[in-house]
Backbone bond lengths (Angstrom), bond angles and torsions (degrees), N, CA, C in turn:
res aa  C-N    CA-C-N  psi(-1)  N-CA   C-N-CA  omega(-1)  CA-C   N-CA-C  phi
1 M - - - 1.455 - - 1.529 107.82 -
2 D 1.333 117.32 129.60 1.451 119.57 178.93 1.533 110.24 -78.66
3 L 1.329 116.72 166.23 1.469 121.41 -174.47 1.521 113.05 -62.45
4 K 1.331 117.76 -37.83 1.457 120.05 179.43 1.530 110.70 -64.46
5 S 1.323 117.55 -43.35 1.462 121.54 177.71 1.517 110.93 -65.22
6 L 1.335 116.29 -38.58 1.457 120.49 178.24 1.523 110.90 -63.79
7 D 1.335 117.42 -44.03 1.463 121.24 177.53 1.528 110.94 -59.43
8 K 1.332 116.94 -42.77 1.464 120.90 179.00 1.527 110.82 -63.29
9 A 1.338 116.38 -43.44 1.467 120.60 -179.04 1.523 110.83 -63.26
10 V 1.320 117.63 -44.07 1.464 121.54 179.93 1.522 110.21 -64.63
11 A 1.330 117.51 -44.58 1.467 121.17 179.62 1.528 110.59 -62.66
12 S 1.317 117.21 -40.12 1.456 121.51 179.11 1.524 110.97 -65.14
13 E 1.334 116.75 -43.28 1.469 119.85 178.45 1.518 111.39 -66.78
14 E 1.323 117.26 -39.35 1.465 119.81 179.07 1.526 109.83 -61.49
15 A 1.323 116.99 -41.55 1.464 120.49 177.93 1.527 110.66 -64.44
16 A 1.322 117.67 -40.57 1.465 121.28 179.18 1.526 111.15 -64.89
17 V 1.321 116.74 -40.99 1.468 120.48 179.42 1.520 110.23 -63.05
18 R 1.329 116.73 -41.76 1.463 120.43 -179.12 1.524 112.35 -67.90
19 Q 1.340 117.73 -26.40 1.456 121.45 -178.94 1.523 112.83 -92.39
20 A 1.333 117.81 -8.90 1.471 121.00 -178.84 1.516 110.29 -63.10
21 S 1.327 115.37 158.89 1.461 120.33 -175.62 1.517 112.94 -62.65
22 S 1.319 118.56 -33.56 1.463 119.89 178.73 1.525 110.39 -142.63
23 P 1.326 117.01 63.37 1.458 119.17 -178.64 1.517 111.03 -67.71
24 S 1.306 115.66 149.46 1.453 121.00 174.07 1.521 108.50 -89.26
25 R 1.290 115.87 158.33 1.452 121.35 178.92 1.528 109.19 -78.73
26 V 1.316 117.56 131.84 1.456 122.12 179.00 1.522 107.91 -78.27
27 A 1.329 116.78 129.45 1.463 122.45 -177.79 1.522 110.07 -91.97
28 G 1.298 116.93 110.47 1.458 121.43 172.66 1.510 115.54 63.78
29 G 1.323 118.41 17.68 1.452 120.53 176.08 1.521 114.45 68.96
30 T 1.325 119.48 22.68 1.453 122.14 -179.59 1.519 110.24 -81.46
31 W 1.333 116.42 124.47 1.463 122.37 -179.73 1.517 109.21 -128.36
32 L 1.322 117.01 143.74 1.453 122.83 171.25 1.519 106.96 -123.73
33 I 1.314 117.26 136.19 1.457 121.26 -179.94 1.528 108.43 -68.59
34 G 1.328 117.02 126.77 1.456 121.60 -173.71 1.508 115.71 -93.23
35 E 1.335 117.32 -24.67 1.461 119.99 -174.45 1.528 111.13 -57.49
36 V 1.318 117.13 -49.85 1.459 122.43 175.23 1.509 107.46 -157.13
37 G 1.310 116.71 126.94 1.451 118.82 178.68 1.512 112.32 -174.53
38 A 1.315 114.96 152.47 1.460 122.98 172.67 1.521 105.29 -132.83
39 Y 1.307 116.43 126.26 1.457 121.82 -173.38 1.523 110.87 -124.17
40 L 1.323 115.99 133.28 1.450 122.22 176.24 1.527 108.19 -78.44
41 V 1.314 116.55 123.88 1.468 120.90 -179.76 1.526 108.84 -68.50
42 G 1.330 114.55 134.88 1.457 120.50 -177.91 1.517 112.18 99.93
43 R 1.309 116.88 -15.94 1.465 121.32 175.06 1.513 108.22 -108.36
44 R 1.308 117.69 -96.56 1.468 121.95 -178.91 1.523 111.36 -73.04
45 A 1.327 116.98 -38.23 1.467 121.19 179.15 1.531 107.82 -99.93
46 T 1.308 115.72 97.09 1.457 119.22 177.60 1.523 108.97 -81.67
47 P 1.319 118.24 151.11 1.458 120.41 179.89 1.524 111.74 -56.37
48 G 1.322 115.63 146.14 1.458 121.70 179.40 1.513 110.74 150.75
49 T 1.314 115.44 -171.74 1.464 121.79 178.65 1.526 108.48 -103.26
50 Y 1.313 115.69 129.65 1.462 122.71 -179.75 1.519 109.15 -117.32
51 E 1.327 115.41 147.96 1.462 121.32 179.01 1.521 109.11 -129.31
52 S 1.329 114.99 144.15 1.455 121.83 176.31 1.523 107.94 -126.47
53 A 1.328 115.97 133.44 1.465 120.55 176.00 1.527 108.27 -66.53
54 A 1.314 116.88 168.84 1.461 120.58 177.73 1.529 109.72 -56.94
55 P 1.330 117.48 139.75 1.465 119.38 178.62 1.526 110.63 -69.37
56 A 1.309 115.78 169.55 1.465 121.34 178.17 1.527 110.03 -57.11
57 A 1.313 115.92 153.24 1.470 121.63 -178.84 1.527 110.72 -50.90
58 G 1.312 114.81 133.24 1.454 120.33 178.12 1.515 114.72 85.23
59 K 1.325 118.10 -5.85 1.465 121.16 -179.51 1.521 110.39 -102.54
60 T 1.309 115.05 157.25 1.457 122.26 174.34 1.516 107.81 -120.88
61 C 1.319 115.89 129.02 1.463 122.15 176.91 1.529 107.67 -81.07
62 R 1.325 116.41 125.29 1.460 121.32 176.77 1.527 108.34 -122.46
63 W 1.320 116.16 137.69 1.459 120.84 -179.31 1.517 109.67 -142.76
64 A 1.328 115.98 158.81 1.458 121.66 176.67 1.516 109.30 -152.12
65 V 1.309 115.17 146.64 1.460 122.82 173.06 1.522 105.61 -115.89
66 A 1.327 116.50 128.59 1.464 121.12 -177.37 1.523 110.35 -124.04
67 D 1.333 114.85 160.64 1.462 118.51 174.70 1.526 108.70 -80.59
68 I 1.304 117.67 179.76 1.470 122.30 -175.45 1.536 111.95 -63.52
69 N 1.345 116.93 -21.14 1.464 121.06 178.49 1.524 112.87 -90.81
70 G 1.328 117.26 -0.04 1.457 121.32 178.52 1.514 114.60 90.99
71 N 1.330 118.21 4.28 1.466 121.61 177.64 1.523 109.76 -76.63
72 T 1.335 117.57 128.61 1.454 121.71 -178.38 1.519 110.98 -67.09
73 L 1.335 115.54 127.15 1.463 122.40 177.40 1.533 110.78 -98.06
74 R 1.334 116.27 -42.66 1.464 123.09 179.92 1.522 107.19 -148.70
75 S 1.338 115.39 149.22 1.464 118.71 176.47 1.519 108.60 -156.28
76 G 1.319 115.62 166.14 1.449 119.31 178.65 1.516 111.45 -170.53
77 S 1.311 114.17 174.21 1.460 121.02 176.44 1.515 108.01 -147.53
78 S 1.329 115.59 152.78 1.453 120.15 -177.07 1.522 110.39 -160.19
79 R 1.321 115.21 154.47 1.468 121.46 171.94 1.521 110.01 -112.91
80 T 1.328 115.92 9.41 1.463 122.11 179.02 1.535 108.98 -128.33
81 R 1.325 115.94 179.27 1.461 121.04 176.27 1.525 108.76 -54.46
82 T 1.321 116.60 136.74 1.462 119.95 -178.31 1.521 110.38 -141.60
83 S 1.304 116.02 158.12 1.463 119.98 177.34 1.523 109.98 -132.41
84 V 1.331 114.53 154.37 1.456 122.46 -178.38 1.519 107.98 -139.24
85 V 1.326 115.82 138.71 1.464 120.86 174.12 1.519 107.71 -99.61
86 I 1.333 115.75 126.28 1.459 121.96 175.11 1.525 107.05 -107.65
87 R 1.322 115.72 122.21 1.469 121.63 -177.69 1.529 110.26 -96.94
88 K 1.310 116.84 155.09 1.467 120.18 -179.23 1.529 111.53 -65.03
89 T 1.328 117.93 -19.19 1.463 121.65 178.34 1.529 113.08 -86.28
90 D 1.350 118.16 -7.10 1.465 121.84 177.68 1.524 109.29 -75.95
91 G 1.332 115.92 157.30 1.463 120.55 -179.97 1.510 114.15 -98.87
92 F 1.344 116.71 -46.98 1.456 121.21 -175.39 1.527 110.95 -140.50
93 F 1.330 115.23 153.17 1.458 122.79 170.74 1.517 106.20 -122.99
94 Q 1.341 116.67 126.87 1.457 121.86 179.87 1.520 109.09 -120.64
95 T 1.328 115.83 144.98 1.454 121.30 -178.01 1.524 110.16 -146.18
96 T 1.321 115.37 146.40 1.460 120.61 174.91 1.527 109.52 -153.06
97 G 1.321 116.37 138.44 1.455 122.00 177.05 1.518 115.29 74.32
98 C 1.324 117.53 8.19 1.459 121.98 -176.32 1.526 111.28 -96.79
99 A 1.327 115.26 160.70 1.460 118.91 166.35 1.536 105.43 -71.64
100 N 1.312 117.63 167.49 1.466 120.00 179.48 1.520 111.18 -58.33
101 W 1.311 115.48 147.39 1.468 122.15 179.10 1.512 109.03 -92.90
102 H 1.319 117.12 137.26 1.461 124.41 179.73 1.517 107.65 -118.63
103 K 1.318 117.43 129.96 1.463 120.10 177.00 1.527 107.51 -75.60
104 I 1.341 116.65 124.32 1.466 120.64 -177.63 1.515 112.89 -109.55
105 S 1.335 117.40 -13.96 1.473 119.39 172.99 1.518 109.45 -165.71
């Protein structure tokens, strides 16, 4: 995805989150790309609670939190809005098929 398309996708999701029936407040404008990504905790994925809007129709949002050695600590999947807590002791956050993640606290 090129940067212009990425900017459009993020802006579109931000507008959708703001129009949702019970959107959460975005904390400090922190976003993680949900479609596919692996993030090192403490760098791009800072500790906190993240929320992702429902994925596109027909998709399932899958996520996992792993330790620094890649061992899965927590994981889940959803077709609706979901949230994940990333702790400072976690190593990585992985996501696929999700809408973008927004840090809410």
